[in-house]
C-alpha positions in Angstrom: 3.9 -8.8 -40.4 4.4 -6.4 -37.6 6.7 -3.8 -36.3 8.2 -4.1 -32.8 10.8 -2.5 -30.3 12.6 -5.3 -29.0 15.0 -5.6 -26.2 18.0 -8.8 -26.8 20.4 -7.1 -23.7 20.8 -4.8 -21.2 21.7 -1.2 -21.6 20.8 2.6 -22.9 17.5 3.2 -24.6 20.3 2.4 -27.9 18.8 -1.7 -27.2 16.0 -0.7 -28.2 16.4 -2.2 -32.0 13.3 -2.1 -34.3 12.3 -5.1 -36.4 10.0 -6.5 -38.9 8.3 -9.6 -36.7 5.6 -12.1 -37.4 1.8 -11.4 -36.1 1.4 -13.9 -33.2 -1.2 -15.7 -32.5 -3.9 -15.9 -30.1 -3.4 -18.9 -27.9 -6.9 -20.2 -26.0 -7.8 -17.7 -23.1 -6.3 -14.6 -25.2 -7.0 -12.1 -27.6 -5.3 -10.3 -30.2 -5.0 -6.2 -30.1 -3.5 -4.1 -33.2 -1.8 -1.6 -30.4 -2.6 2.1 -31.2 -1.0 3.8 -28.4 0.3 2.6 -25.3 2.3 5.0 -22.2 5.9 5.0 -21.6 6.4 3.6 -17.2 9.5 3.5 -15.1 9.5 0.0 -15.1 10.1 -0.7 -18.5 13.2 2.0 -17.9 14.9 -0.6 -15.2 13.5 -3.4 -16.7 15.6 -2.6 -20.1 18.6 -1.7 -17.6 18.7 -5.0 -16.6 17.3 -4.1 -13.1 14.1 -7.0 -13.4 16.4 -10.5 -13.3 13.3 -12.6 -13.7 12.4 -11.1 -17.0 14.0 -13.4 -19.7 15.8 -11.9 -22.6 14.9 -10.8 -26.3 11.9 -9.3 -24.8 9.4 -7.1 -26.3 8.7 -4.7 -23.8 5.4 -2.2 -22.9 3.4 -3.6 -19.8 -0.1 -1.3 -20.8 -2.0 -0.6 -24.5 -4.5 0.7 -25.4 -6.5 -0.5 -29.0 -8.6 -2.8 -31.0 -9.3 -6.2 -30.6 -7.6 -7.9 -33.9 -8.7 -11.6 -32.8 -10.8 -13.2 -30.1 -10.4 -17.0 -30.7 -12.5 -17.7 -27.3 -15.3 -15.3 -28.4 -14.9 -12.9 -24.8 -14.5 -9.8 -27.1 -16.0 -8.4 -30.9 -13.2 -7.5 -33.8 -12.7 -4.0 -33.4 -14.0 -3.1 -29.7 -12.0 -0.9 -28.1 -9.8 -2.2 -24.8 -7.4 -1.3 -22.8 -5.5 -3.7 -21.3 -2.5 -3.6 -18.1 0.7 -6.0 -16.4 -0.1 -9.1 -15.6 3.2 -10.3 -16.7 2.9 -8.5 -20.0 6.1 -7.3 -21.2 8.1 -9.3 -19.0 6.9 -13.0 -18.9 5.7 -12.3 -22.4 5.9 -10.3 -25.1 4.4 -6.8 -24.5 2.8 -3.5 -26.5 6.2 -2.2 -28.0 4.9 -3.1 -31.2 2.0 -3.0 -33.2 0.0 -6.7 -32.3 0.5 -8.0 -29.2 -1.4 -11.4 -27.5 -3.0 -11.4 -23.5 -5.2 -12.9 -21.9 -9.0 -11.9 -21.8 -9.0 -11.9 -18.4 -6.5 -8.7 -17.9 -8.5 -6.5 -20.8 -11.6 -3.9 -20.1 -13.6 -3.0 -23.0 -13.4 1.1 -23.4 -16.4 3.7 -25.1 -14.3 7.3 -26.1 -14.4 9.3 -28.0 -11.0 10.6 -26.9 -7.9 10.4 -29.3 -5.5 7.3 -28.9 -2.8 9.6 -27.3 -4.8 10.3 -24.2 -6.5 6.8 -24.3 -2.9 5.7 -24.3 -1.4 7.4 -21.1 -4.3 5.9 -19.3 -4.7 2.9 -18.1 -1.0 2.3 -15.9 -1.5 5.3 -14.6 -4.4 6.0 -13.4 -4.2 2.3 -12.2 -2.0 3.0 -10.0 -3.1 6.6 -8.6 -6.4 4.8 -8.0 -5.1 2.6 -6.4 -2.8 3.7 -4.0 -5.1 6.9 -2.9 -8.3 4.0 -2.2 -7.0 0.7 -2.0 -3.8 1.2 0.3 -4.5 4.6 1.5 -8.1 4.6 1.7 -8.9 8.3 0.7 -12.0 10.2 2.1 -13.4 13.6 1.3 -11.5 16.2 3.2 -8.1 14.4 4.2 -5.0 16.4 4.0 -2.7 14.6 1.5 0.4 15.5 0.4 1.4 14.0 -3.0 4.9 13.9 -3.3 6.1 14.0 -6.6 3.6 15.9 -8.2 4.7 16.0 -11.1 5.2 12.4 -12.0 3.1 10.8 -14.3 1.1 9.3 -11.5 1.7 12.2 -9.6 -1.2 14.7 -11.3 -3.5 11.7 -12.1 -3.6 11.2 -7.7 -3.8 14.8 -7.8 -6.8 15.4 -9.9 -8.0 11.9 -8.2 -7.9 13.1 -5.0 -9.8 16.5 -5.6 -12.7 14.6 -7.7 -12.6 13.0 -4.4 -12.6 15.6 -1.7 -9.6 15.5 -0.2 -7.5 18.6 0.3 -3.9 18.4 -1.7 -0.6 19.5 -1.4 1.6 18.7 -4.2 5.2 19.0 -4.6 8.3 19.3 -7.0 12.0 20.2 -7.1 11.3 23.2 -9.9 9.2 26.8 -8.9 8.5 26.7 -13.0 6.8 24.0 -12.3 4.2 25.3 -9.6 1.0 26.6 -11.7 1.2 23.9 -13.7 0.5 21.5 -10.3 -2.0 24.4 -8.9 -4.1 23.8 -12.5 -4.5 20.2 -11.9 -6.1 21.0 -8.7 -3.1 21.4 -6.0 -4.6 23.7 -3.3 -1.0 23.4 -1.9 2.4 23.4 -3.9 5.7 22.7 -1.8 9.1 23.7 -3.5 10.6 20.8 -2.5 14.5 20.0 -1.0 14.2 16.8 0.7 12.8 18.4 4.2 9.5 19.0 3.9 9.7 17.9 8.0 11.2 20.0 9.0 9.2 22.5 7.5 6.3 21.7 10.2 3.5 20.3 7.8 1.5 17.2 8.6 -0.9 15.5 7.1 -3.5 12.7 6.8 -2.5 10.7 3.7 1.1 11.0 2.0 1.6 9.3 -1.6 5.5 8.7 -1.9 6.3 8.5 -5.5 10.0 9.7 -4.6 11.0 6.3 -3.0 13.5 6.1 -1.1 15.8 8.8 -1.1 12.3 10.8 0.4 10.8 8.4 2.1 11.6 9.0 5.6 11.1 12.4 5.4 8.1 11.4 4.5 6.7 9.5 7.3 7.9 12.1 10.1 5.3 14.3 7.6 2.4 11.6 8.6 0.0 13.6 12.0 -0.3 10.7 14.1 -2.8 8.2 12.5 -1.7 8.9 9.1 -0.7 6.1 6.4 1.7 6.2 3.9 2.3 4.6 0.3 5.0 4.6 -1.5 3.9 4.4 -5.0 6.9 5.4 -7.1 10.5 4.8 -7.3 11.9 8.5 -9.7 14.4 9.1 -7.3 16.3 5.8 -8.8 17.7 4.2 -5.1 16.3 0.8 -4.7 16.5 0.4 -0.6 17.1 2.4 2.6 21.0 1.8 4.3 20.8 1.4 7.5 16.6 1.1 7.8 15.9 1.2 11.6 12.0 0.9 11.3 11.8 1.9 15.3 13.5 5.6 14.3 12.5 5.9 10.9 8.6 4.8 11.3 7.0 7.8 14.1 4.4 5.8 16.7 1.0 4.8 15.8 2.1 6.3 11.6 1.6 3.1 9.0 3.4 2.6 6.4 2.4 0.5 3.4 3.2 -0.2 -0.6 1.2 -0.4 -4.1 2.5 -2.0 -7.0 -0.3 -2.9 -8.5 -2.4 -6.4 -10.2 -4.2 -6.9 -13.6 -7.4 -7.8 -10.8 -6.9 -4.0 -9.4 -7.6 -2.7 -12.5 -10.2 -4.9 -13.8 -11.7 -3.3 -11.0 -11.2 0.1 -10.6 -14.0 2.0 -12.6 -12.2 2.5 -15.3 -15.5 4.0 -17.7 -16.4 6.4 -15.5 -12.7 8.0 -14.9 -12.8 8.0 -18.8 -16.0 10.0 -18.8 -14.9 12.6 -16.7 -12.4 12.8 -19.1 -13.7 12.9 -21.5 -16.5 16.2 -20.2 -13.3 17.7 -18.8 -14.3 17.4 -15.3 -11.1 15.4 -14.3 -7.8 16.7 -15.8 -4.6 14.5 -17.0 -1.9 16.2 -18.3 0.1 14.0 -20.8 3.1 14.8 -21.7 5.1 14.3 -24.5 4.2 11.8 -27.4 6.1 9.9 -29.9 5.7 7.6 -32.8 6.9 4.1 -32.6 9.5 4.7 -34.9 11.1 7.3 -32.1 11.1 4.7 -28.9 14.8 5.4 -28.2 14.3 9.1 -28.0 11.4 8.1 -25.9 13.3 6.4 -23.5 15.6 8.9 -23.3 13.1 11.6 -22.3 12.4 9.0 -20.0 15.1 8.6 -18.1 15.9 11.9 -18.5 12.5 13.0 -16.1 12.0 15.8 -19.1 8.0 15.6 -20.2 6.6 17.0 -17.4 4.0 14.4 -17.9 3.1 10.7 -19.4 4.9 9.7 -22.3 3.2 8.3 -24.8 3.9 6.3 -27.9 1.5 5.9 -30.9 2.1 3.2 -32.8 
């Protein structure tokens, strides 16, 4: 038997119920992971709130996990291997990582070697995948680009700052709170702007813009892009899903491109995960962890995420 956090109906953090359930049995093509840690993601918050119509309750949430291979009937991995996995229906079409064990398709699992603690490894899969994919597959960031990370104190934003500096870009990041400026500078931001929602009126221009706040600031971010620039929307921490009366010809400046990024399992499988883990281990890539909770405290962890209080990636140790 195993412990799991189960959602039976949409609602606040309190709808996450800790239960004892049978350990799942892997089907052909799946492996069973003994979950050691996982990061929390806002998509899980939205699902818990009832904003994911395709998700049928009851469901064990959790779109990412790190842990140890417990069973691999097809021989794709050896028992005891350290692995990471994200997305591909995890926590949505089938039960995810808010549990002591989870079964996932072998084709969306990455082998890792690392001496990092589980609280660090647990922060990495989805956060790095989103930041890496948005920067390098959507924005096509290269050395010398002037990048704006709008929403710099989000977990993805902080990872993006570090990755962009690693790639040789000049990074400007935003925050709404003056006390967080030093945090972003320490992660590698060349410049930090206090964001009142109207950056474009201050005359700043960028080659690339990573929009992590979402619909509430997207139109202003578009106006911050230099001619020939690209804006990528990859986050919705502003909790607005749409823009009322959006007029593309007015909102999108002449010769500025707008794209988005959400990531798929193949993106995770193709990113240089081990190289990034090695750089984090050596201290060459700075990653900021917010707060660490136990699985027993999953309700409080969701409250922390909903209140934006973590100042970094929230990690659950199992």
